[in-house]
C-alpha positions in Angstrom: 4.7 83.5 -21.4 7.6 81.0 -21.8 5.3 78.7 -23.8 4.3 81.5 -26.1 8.0 82.5 -26.7 8.9 78.8 -27.5 5.9 78.5 -29.8 6.9 81.7 -31.6 10.5 80.5 -31.9 9.4 77.1 -33.2 7.1 78.8 -35.8 9.9 81.1 -36.9 12.3 78.2 -37.3 9.7 76.3 -39.3 9.3 79.2 -41.7 13.1 79.3 -42.2 13.2 75.6 -43.0 10.2 75.8 -45.3 11.7 78.9 -47.1 14.8 76.8 -47.8 12.7 74.2 -49.5 10.8 76.7 -51.7 11.6 77.7 -55.3 14.8 79.4 -54.2 17.6 77.2 -52.8 15.5 74.0 -52.9 15.0 74.1 -56.7 17.5 73.3 -59.4 17.8 77.0 -60.4 21.4 78.1 -60.0 22.6 74.8 -58.7 24.7 72.1 -60.3 21.5 70.1 -61.0 19.8 72.9 -63.0 19.3 72.8 -66.7 22.7 72.2 -68.4 24.2 75.2 -70.2 24.3 74.5 -74.0 27.7 74.8 -75.7 28.2 78.1 -77.6 27.3 78.1 -81.3 31.0 78.4 -82.1 31.6 75.0 -80.5 28.6 73.2 -82.0 29.7 74.4 -85.4 32.6 72.0 -85.0 30.3 69.0 -85.1 30.6 67.0 -88.4 27.9 67.2 -90.9 24.9 65.0 -90.0 25.8 64.7 -86.3 23.0 66.1 -84.1 22.3 65.5 -80.5 18.9 67.1 -80.7 17.2 63.8 -79.8 20.0 62.7 -77.3 20.4 65.6 -74.9 22.1 69.0 -74.4 25.6 69.4 -75.9 27.6 71.3 -73.3 31.1 71.3 -74.8 32.7 70.5 -78.2 36.4 70.5 -78.9 38.3 69.7 -82.0 42.0 69.0 -81.8 43.9 67.7 -84.7 41.8 64.9 -86.2 39.9 64.2 -82.9 36.5 65.5 -81.9 35.3 65.5 -78.3 31.6 66.1 -77.5 30.2 66.4 -73.9 26.5 66.3 -73.3 23.9 65.7 -70.6 20.7 63.9 -70.8 17.8 62.8 -68.6 16.7 59.9 -71.0 16.9 56.3 -69.7 20.3 54.7 -70.3 19.0 52.0 -72.7 17.3 54.7 -74.8 20.2 57.1 -74.9 22.7 54.5 -76.1 20.5 53.8 -79.1 20.0 57.5 -79.8 23.7 58.1 -79.6 24.3 55.3 -82.1 21.7 56.7 -84.4 23.1 60.3 -84.2 26.7 59.2 -84.9 25.6 56.8 -87.7 23.8 59.8 -89.4 27.3 61.5 -89.5 28.7 58.6 -91.5 30.2 56.3 -88.9 29.2 52.7 -88.4 28.1 51.2 -85.1 30.7 48.7 -83.8 29.0 47.5 -80.6 27.7 48.5 -77.2 28.5 47.6 -73.6 25.7 48.4 -71.1 26.3 47.7 -67.4 23.1 49.3 -66.1 25.0 52.2 -64.4 27.2 53.1 -67.3 27.5 52.2 -71.0 29.8 52.5 -74.0 28.9 52.7 -77.7 31.7 52.1 -80.2 32.1 53.3 -83.8 34.1 52.5 -86.9 34.9 54.5 -90.0 35.6 51.9 -92.7 37.7 49.3 -91.1 39.2 51.7 -88.6 38.0 52.0 -84.9 36.8 55.6 -85.0 35.6 56.4 -81.5 33.3 55.7 -78.6 30.7 57.3 -76.5 30.8 56.8 -72.7 27.6 57.3 -70.7 27.9 57.6 -66.9 25.5 58.7 -64.1 25.6 62.4 -63.6 25.8 64.2 -60.3 22.1 64.8 -60.4 19.3 62.2 -59.9 18.2 60.9 -63.4 20.9 62.6 -65.4 23.6 61.0 -67.5 26.8 62.5 -68.7 27.9 61.7 -72.2 31.5 61.9 -73.5 31.8 61.2 -77.2 35.3 60.9 -78.8 35.6 60.5 -82.5 38.3 60.7 -85.1 37.7 62.7 -88.2 36.1 60.2 -90.6 37.3 62.2 -93.6 40.9 62.0 -92.5 40.9 58.2 -92.4 41.1 56.0 -95.4 38.1 53.6 -95.3 40.4 50.6 -96.1 43.4 51.7 -94.0 44.4 49.1 -91.4 44.2 50.2 -87.8 47.3 52.1 -86.6 49.7 50.1 -84.3 51.2 53.2 -82.7 
């Protein structure tokens, strides 16, 4: 009788453990590792003409303050690929690539507008396996004279 109770208890415990690993709490749904929430259309409307992250990843936040634009995104693409895709996306918006620094676990991509340093994208490992967080900061290319010397402020 004791053996049957222990067997029943072990079976019940196993079912609880397996239920925790099923499509409920063991999946990405509802957790921090789920599909990133896209930024609202009101925010993505702030992106400059030509700048699209469609090939890069999911834009999760866009903010424009003064002459500065901040874009946050998440991607599952490999780091080497995503840096090139970011460069292509920002170049399509009228900026020029100014270099990259890739350290295998993070990377930066730099941009110019004319002769002025106009921004950078930082790519860092996300909190979820295989995800990368992107922070893109750009100045408004239209607000900068293409031949203006860099500010010393």
